[in-house]
C-alpha positions, 0 to 999 in steps of 0.5 A: 500499499505504498502508492498514495496511502491517503487514497481512501476510496480503495478502503471504503471498497474494501470495508464494503466488500467484507473480504476478510474474516473478522479480527476475532477469528483465528487463522490457520497460518500467521500472516505478517500483522499477526506477529506485530506486538505493539506492547514491546518497548512500553516500559522504557528503560529510562525515558520515553516508551514506546506507544501502542498505536493503533492505525493504518500505515502513515494514516492521519488518524492515530489511536493510542490509549491515553496512559503514562505507559503500560504499568498504568492502572488507569486510562483518561477516557478513551482516545479519538486521535493523536495528533503529533507523535507522543502527544495525548489525544486531541479529544477524549471520549468518555462512556459513563453510567451512573449518578449524574453528579460524579461526571467530569469532562474526563474520567479516569478508568480502571481497565482489564482484558485489553486486546491491542493490535495495529488494526483493532482495539478492545478493552473492558472499562471496569468503573462503567462496566463497559466493553469497548470495541474500536477500529481504525480507518485513514481519517475515521474511526468506529466504536461500539460500546456495550454498556452493562448497567441498568442506568441510563447511558452518557457519551461525553466528548471533551476538547482541551482547548477548543469548541464542541457542540452536541446536536441530535445523534452528532458531536462536532467541533474543534481543538486548537493546537499550537501556531494556530492550527485546528483539529476538526471532529465530526462524530455521530451515533447509530442510536438516537440520544434523548438529550444533549448537555454540557459538562463542566468541572462539577456540573452538568447543564441540560439547557446548553449543548455547546462549550468552549474554551479549556477543557470544553465538554458536551455530552449526549444522554441515552435511554436505559434500553440502549445498552450498546452505543455504536459511533463513528467519526471523521477528522480533519485539519481543514474543517468540520464540513470536511471531517464529516466528508472524511467519515462519509467517504471511508465508512459505509457502516458502524461495523467494527468488524468490517473496518478492522478487516479492511485494516488488517488487509492493508497492514498485511499488504504493507508489512508483506513487502519483506518476507522473512523465514526465522529461527523462531517466532520471536525474531518475526515478532521483533521484525514485523513490529519494528516494521510496523513502527516504521509506518507510524509517521510521517503521516498523509494530511491530504483530504479529498485532494486538499490539504492544511500546511502549517507552514503558511497557515493555508489550505492547498491543492496537493495536485495528485500528490499527497502531502505528508508531515510529522517526521523527526528527521534527525532520527529517521534520515539514517535508516527509516527514509532508506528503507522506504526508498526500497519498498516504498519509493512512491511514498518516499517521493511524496514525502520529499515533495511534501518537504519541498512544499513546506520549504516554498510555503515560507519566505526563507526557503528552509528545508525542514528538519522536524516538520510536525502537524503544527509546523517545522519545530527546528529541534536537535541539531544540524539540518539532516533533511538534506540527507533525504535529498542526497540519498534520493538523488544517489538512488535514482528517486528524483520525481521531485525538483532537485534544483529546488531541493538544492537551494532549500537545503542550502539555505536551511544550512547557510541562512538558518542558524546552526544553534540547536533547537533554533529557527532563527536566522544565521548570526555570529555563530554562523559567521564564525563557522563559515570563516573557521570550519568549526563551532567555537565552545565556551571556555570554562566560566565564559557566559553565553553571549549568542541570543540564539543559542537555547538556554537548555540545549546550549551550542552542542559545538562538536555535534554540530560541527560534525553534523554539518560536515555530513550535511555539507557533504550531502549538499556536494552530492545534490550539487554534483547531481544537478551538474553545478560542479562549483558548488559541488567542490565548495561543499565537498572541501566543507565536508572535512571540517570535521578535521578541525576538532580531531585531536591528534594526541587523544584521537577524539574530536575535542571542542575548541573555544574561540581562540582555537584552543582545545578545552582543557582538562577535558573528561571524554566520558562526562563532557559538559552539562546535561546530555553533554550539550555544552559540547556534544549532544545526548551522547558523550565524546565516545559516540561522536568520535565516530560521526563521520559517515560520509568519510570513514576511510579518512576517519581511519587515517586520522586514527592512524590506520586500521589496526589503531581504528579497530583497537578503539572501536573494541576499547569503546565497547569495553570501557567502563562507565566511569561512574555508578549507573545512576551518576552516569544516566543522571547526566546522560539519560539518553545514552542507555542500552550501554555495551561499554561506552556504546549506547544502543539507545540513540540514533548517532550510534546506529552505524557504529557497529558496522564500521569494522567493515571499513578496516578489515575486520567484518567479522566484528561487525557480524558479531557485534550486530548480532549480539546487539540485536539479541541483548537489546532488541526482544519480544518483551515490554522493555524490548527496546533500549531507548526512545524509538522516535517513530521509526528512527531505532526500529528502522535499524532493526528491520535492516540489520535483522535482514542482513544490511545497513545504509551506514551513509545516507547519500551513498548508494551502498548497504554494509552486510551484517549478520543476518538473523533470518535463514531467508528474507525477501525484500519486494521492492518498489520497482516490482522486483525482489532481492533475496538474502539467503543465509545458509546454516544461520543459527544462533551460533552461526553468526559469521560470514564464511562466503558469499555469492550474489546471483551465483558469482563470488561476492567477497565484499562486505557491502553491496551497491544500491544498484545491484539490490535494485536489479533484484537477485539473491545474495547468498551467504554461508554461515558458520560458528567461527569467523572467516577473517579473510572475507571482505578483509582486503583493502579493495573490499571495503565499503565506499567513502568520501575519499574512495567512492569505489561503487 
């Protein structure tokens, strides 16, 4: 379903046809969606857990029970839709039976017997003695509420800040979000209510049916005989009228079964783009759950060919190309976008076109970095939207205005400040970077004087310098693609700016002050401030030591050659925390999932296990990747080591379990690791299939003994994008001891900026 996932007439036709078994029935054999466990990671190791989302792939409507995490005893009403990733439901739905004086706008429920799948939800609410069933479509949803008491039934709808109206069997209204954005709702019930009301904190008013402001709430009253309430609703970012149109277009009935059947079919089509045969069902569960998570975002906002854009606050015609947003690109450029290039190229193209529209809808023409429903929030550091463009160009996915993309990316880096978490224009900090090739760190005791620097996020000078060097390499590749050789060479030289912070004595990237002096004394494990933000960003110097994905060959040279490079990689995986765990995580809460100083829990680490492929020891990549997958990604409530960020982490799992990984977005190549599956078939967007077969694969047989590509010996620990897209078969013969000569020759190494031997 990668082709224009917003085209909901298909969904309506599936629902009408009723061609699938209901969600409660069993199947003789498991389909891909049956392996998905949305509860994986619902209890966090330290920071934010995963959320059990019920939704269609990349759809506007996302349903998540509103609670702190899996351990919560209560949930706040029933959700209607989540707007941006990680947020609470925009509206709360509250079924109720009991004394009227106990009614509140949002009521916390004890609950039990929850059944949550990507396409279906049911739960028992204890206090109102109500069985709930729900199923999603793209821009609409359907509920069935079975009340078991003898009293009259109430159905309440609350908006946190907005306006809602109840009339006859309908409730409609809106909620105000940030940046003057509104989400609209149209809801209707199958049963006819006997009256309407408004609900305040401690009062019910039957003389009024409209509420506005903070915590505005209206309700419908049903007769005692109505023990079942069926309701359906549509949402919109355009208007209440459009919300109703979305409902009418997608849902032909109030049947939870038919809607869930249609959603199940769509999920199986989507997840079935990669077929795997694993050692056990747990592997398939981790894999397909990870693949499901890569489809939470970004979401399609096109509604009948129109969309609302927070970039200019206007409604636009989508001109036949669906509009997408809600994507934290700092997390997702590394593997989630490259995954779509392979299995959903039309979707990825629509996403890129959406981001170029966002840029064009502003006066600045800056490529977005953190596009959300409410606009580009410019979080984190660097401007990695450029990487999505460079990767698409390198892999032949260019059904967009590449010249416009180059200009939007260039302006986003040159004209916007490099200060993290800021959307301000470039200032003195940026002038310094352009002249000296690095972001200066504050010397000990020096007060911040740059107004655009965030008071909590700080300058992050090493992280920003390294990230911008990579971004400028991406700019050079885009310029090269469009034939602008002057720009290509200019940014190619600036892509070497990481060298300006390399300390040849310690072999670390080390912050410098504005005078060009290394900050001393310095602790690479515990550099300054919360999350090391005074110098790095969320991770310490041990992680950013390897943050040169575009030029690993040069990094090896700076380190002193292959042997020194490998020794330092080994040392990172064995270096003690240096403090107790509670002290370490008090300063570095994102730096969880530790193996020595390595952190599996944060995106800047994802490529590191693959770096042995560049330095003559691919067998160590095979061992390390396999071990990390086993240590940190499991089929249990704490089965993810850190923040998942809507595909940022789980796309690493999808690639790595298959046996490939895109170390350098913008470089048309994939590193080879150690597959967890005996066989994986990737059904590519061009209609062909690429197969990775791991003969003799087992828990112990993690090492590649030899390999063939379409029957021809393949001795390199990487494969080109072109070879993948041709379709075919990569066969790996696996064993329990490393073949230290396979892929170890200098001519075997994956491509880098200084040696693009593709």
